N, C-alpha and C positions, 0 to 999 in steps of 0.2 A: 442236843438231841434228848428227847424225853424217852426214857425206857421204863415200861411198866412190866410188872411180873405177869407170868402166865397163870391163868385161872382154870382150875378144873371145873367142868360142868357136865355132870352126868357121865356119858361114855365118850366124851371127846374133850380136847383141850382148846380153849380160846386163846390163840396167840395174839397178844396185844403189845408186843415189843416193837420198838422202832418208830413209834409215832413222834412227830415233831410239832411243837406249838408254832413253829415258823411257817409251816405248810398249811395252806387253807384247804380244808376238806370240802368236797362238793356237797355231801349230804351227811348230816348228823341226825340220828334217830334216838330219842329218849324212850326207853321202855322195852324190856326183853320178854314181853308176853307174846302171844301168837299173832296179835295184830301188828306189833312193831316188827316182828321177824318177817311176817308175810309182806309188809311194806318194803323192808330192806331187800328181800329177794326180788320183788317186782321192779324196784329201781335198778338193781344190778342186772337184771335180765334185759331191761330196755336200754340201759346205759352201761354196757359191760366195762368201759374204761373209766368210769367215774370212781372217785374215792368215797368210801362210805365208812362211817364209824357209828356203831350202836352202843349206847351207854345203858347199863342196867345196874341199879343200885344194890341188888342182892348178889350173893355169891353163886347163884344158880339161875338159870332161865326158868320162866314159866312157874314161878313160885306162888303167885297169888290167884287171880281169877282163873287163869288158864289151867293151873294145876289143881284147882279145887272144884271144878265143875263136874257135871254128871257124866261127861264123856259121850253124850248123845250126838249123833249126826242127824240133825233135824231135816225134815222134808219141807217145812214151811206152811204147816196146816193153819196156824192161827193168825197169820198176818194179813192186814188189809190189802186187797187186790190193788196192784199198782204202786204199793209202797216200796221204799228202798229195802225194807226187811224181806218182803216177799220175793223180790227179784234177786237180791243177793243170796238169800238162803237157797233158792232153787239152783242157782248157778254154783254156789259153794258146795252143795251136796254132791254134785257131779265132780267138781274139781278136787275136793278133798279125797274122794275115793281114788281118783286117777293118781293123785300125788302119792297116796299110800302105796298103791301098786308099784309105782316107779321107784319109791324109796324103801320098799320092803318094810313098811310099817303095818302091823297087824290091825285089821278092822273086820267088822262083820255087819252085813246088812240083814238084820233080824226082823225088821218090820215093827210097827207100833199098832196097838189096839187101844182105841179110845172107847171106854166102856160106859154106857149109860145105865144107871141103876134106878131111875124113876121116870115117870111119864114126862116131867118137865125136861129132864136130861135127854130123853129121846127126841123131843122137839128141838132142843139145842144142837143135838148131834146132826140133825138134818141140815140145820143152818151151817154147820161146819163143813158138811159134805158139799154144799153149794159153794162155799168159799173156796174149797179145794178145786172145784171145777174151774172157777174164775182164775185161780192161780196155776192151773195146768198141772195139778198134782194128782197122781194116780191114787184112787181109793177103791175099796170094796165094801159094800154094805154087808153087815154080818148080823144074822138073826140070833136069838137066844140059843136055839138049838145048835147052830153053826159055831157059836162062841164056845159052847161046851165041847165041841169036837176039836176046835183049835187050841183051847186052853181049858182042860178039864177041871182045874182048880180055881178058875175065875168065874164069878157069877155076875149076870147082868141081863137087862131086858133086850139090849141090842148093843152093837159096837160098830166102829168104823175102822177098817184095816187100812193102814198106810204102809204099803210094802217097802217104800224107799227109805224109811228111817233105819239108822244103824248105830253102832257103838265103836268107839276108838279111844285110845289114850291121847289126849291133846298135848300132854307133856312130851310123849314120844314124837308126835307130829312136830312140835316145836324144836326138839333136838335135831330132827331131820332137816328142818328149815335152816337151822344154824349151820349144819354141815354144808348145805348147798351155798349159803352165804360165804362161808370160808373158801369154798372151792372157786367162787367167782371173785375173790379178792377182797371181800368185805372184812372189817375188823369188829370184833365184839369185845367190849371192855366191861367185865363184871366188877362188882364192888365199886361202882362209880356213881355216886349220888350227886345229882345236880343241885347246886346251891345258888347260882346266879346266871341270868340270861340277859344279854344286852344286844339289842338290834340296832344296827346303823344302816345307812343307805347301801353300803357295800357288802355287809356280812353280818353274821350273828356270832357273838362270843358266848361260849358256854363254859362255866367254871364248875368244878366238882369239889365236894367236901374233902377229897383226897389231895387237893392242892394243884390240880391240873386245869389248864385253860386251853380250849380249842376254838379255832375260828372256822366257821362253816359258811358256805354260800347259802345253804338252806337248812332249816331246822324243822323236823317233823316230830311231834310229841304224841306218843301213844302210851300215856302213863296210867290209864285205868283208874284205880282207886285214888290216885293223886293228881288226876288230870286238871281239876279246877285250881289246885294249888300251883302247879307248874305254870298254868296260864297266867295266874296273878303274878307269879315270880317274873314272868316275861313282860309284865306291864299291861296285860290285857284285863278287860273286865268281862269275864265269861257270861255273866248273867244267870248262871246256875251254880248250885253247890252240890257236891257229891254227898249223898246220904247212904251209908252202908246198910244193906239188908243182909242179915245172917240167915243162911239156909241150913237148918238142922237136919242131918241125915242119920238114919240107922242102917245097919247091915244085917241081913238075915244070916243065921248060922249056916255052916257049910252043908249041913244035911238038907237044906232047902235051896241049894243052888239050882236045882232043876224044877223049881216050883212054877216057872213060866218059861215059854219059848220066845215070847215077844216082849217088847216094852209095853207096860200096862199103865195107861193114863186115865184119870177120871175126865168127865166132860167139864171143862172150866166154866165158872160163873163169869159171864161177860162183864159184870159189875166190878170184878176184882182184877187186880193187875198181874196176878200170878196164876200158874196152871194147876195148883193143887198137889196133893201128896200122891206120888206114883211109885210103881215098882220099876226099877231100872236094872237091867242086866248090865254087867260091867265086863270089860274086855279081858279081865283076869279070871273070869268064870263065876264071880259072885253076883249077888243081887242086893241092891240098896233100896231103902224106903225113904221117901222124902221128896223135896224139902218143904218145910214151912217157910214163913217169911217174916222175920222179926227185925225191927230196927236194931242196928248194932251200935255198941259204944266204943268200938275200935275198928278202924278201917282195915287193919291188917292183923287183927288178933283173933285167933281161931279157937282158943280154949273156951270152956263154958262160962268162965267169969272174966273174959277178956274186957279190959277197960283201958282207954287212953284218954288222958285229961284233955289234951289239945283237940282230939277228934270229937269228944263229947261236948266240950264247951263251944266249939265252932258250930256244931249242929244245934245246940240249945239256944244259941244267940242268933240263929238264922230264922227270920220270920217265915220264910218259905216252909220250913219244917213244921212250925206250929199250924200254918194254914193247911198243909198236907194232913196233919194229924186231925184237925177239925173236920176235914172233908171225909176222912176214912177211919174214923175212930172205931166204928163197929167192927171192921175187918181187923184192926189192930188189936182190939180186945179178944176177938176170936183166935187170932194167931198166938197171943200171949197165953190164953187158957190152954191151948193145945201144947205149947212148949212146956208149961208148968205141970201139966197132967198127961203123962204118957198114955193113959187110958183113952183120952179124947183123941190123941194122935192116932192110936190104934184103931179107934172107931172109924176114922176116915178111910183107913186101909181095908177094914173088914167089910165095907160096903160092897167091894168087888172081890175081896179075897178073904172069905169068912174063916178060913182055918188058922189065920195068924193069931198068935197070943203075945202077951207082954214079954214072955221069955224069949220070943224070937227077935226082939228089937235090941240088937247089940250095938255098941258104940261105933261111930264112923266119923271121919273128919268133917268138920263144918265147912261150908262154902260161904263166901261173902260176895255179894253183887254190888257193883258200883252203880248207883242209880242217880242220875242227874235230876235235880228238882229245881223248878223255877221259883222265883221270889213270890209268886202268887200261889204256890203249893202244888202246881201241876207236875205230874211225872212226865219226863221226856221219854217218849216211847220209841223214837226213831234215832238215827245217827245224827250227831250234832258236831259241827266243826267251827273253829274260829281261825281266821286267816289274816295275815298281814303280807307285806311285800315279800318277806323271806321266811315266814313261819307258817306252819299249819299245825293246829292243835286239834286232836280228836277228843272232844269233851264228853261224848256219850257214844258207847258202842255196846248196845244191849244185846241180850240173847236174840238171835242166834249168831253172835259175833264169832264164836269159835268155828261153827260150821261154815260161816261165810267169810272166814279170814282171808282166803286167797283172793276172791274178787274184791273184798274190801281193800286189801293191800294194793291191788292193781288200780282201784279207783283213786286211792290216796296218792299213789305214785303218778298217775296221770295228771292229777291236779297239781302236784308239786312240779312235775316236769313242764307243764304248761306255764307255770309261774317262772320256772328256771329259764325257759326260752326267752321270757320277756325281761328278766332282770339280771341274768349272769353277765 
């Protein structure tokens, strides 16, 4: 009988004692971020008598992408009509709010204002409004005068109000998901880093660096920043490589916590893959400024000088990275200049919030986005999966993955259960 220690995680304890390597688990999930947790909950909801084990290499849940994002509950403004992103985000916006109400997780539906500061951006704003109509998202056109009434400290020629956007702590959502998983009989093993995966016709064997081996009927991997590596570890050829993008944030001083009532976003440039620097209210009452988007030299390094030799060498020896850089070198140079010169960063904010000064930009934790990049240098913008008879790997789960976590988890569970019905 394998007996593991109990691990502390936030405000609850993950009991992981009493597991046996001689018992085959129905479902093993790798990854304790919000996608892995939502998938585990969806499986146990649909199969309440199934045995489920979730492995997380860190000593706490939601420590990487989930715990370092902006905390925005997105409405789905930017996504192509009919895409997975658009459908899942719209559904996820409703489900995450319902879940928070049921689990007593604090959230706020404060709305978002997308602010146009030039004639070109006014034209782009109208295109965004038309996209929202196709995606069935409620919006309100805002004139310059109305913008001044809604947000006296924000300047612009026009704006688009998206009432359904909100804010939450996705770490708190993750802890609530974990509590539900425990109540339904699932097991969460923290400090359990996978080092080997072997699939046979009848099962998948998963070995950890801590010396434990488990057999599972089905394996689901939601490993985020490590998704391509875990796929290769399992013998797959994912066809993409994760390139980390660092998002540098600042936080406004407490004296300016009331500077905005809504989330304030610029009108994005459709030629660029990111949304631009915005003002984001946080659920703890603060306001952040950011992010930019820089190539990172460590997948899980959050300090200003974070560097990992393996991460960097894998990226530099990947031809898809150089092809990406060749195609987007202008935006890369712009992002680098902004990161090196806070005045340029500030100038982006002052387009719509002219009262900000350099003294207002206080340090705030960095976020890292796992971006799947193809060998031809293309960015994978939608969800990407790799599947075998007994494994399902989530290779790319881009924003709005946190907002859409619950329907994504249901979709993954549905795919896994469909396979389980045919292979168990």
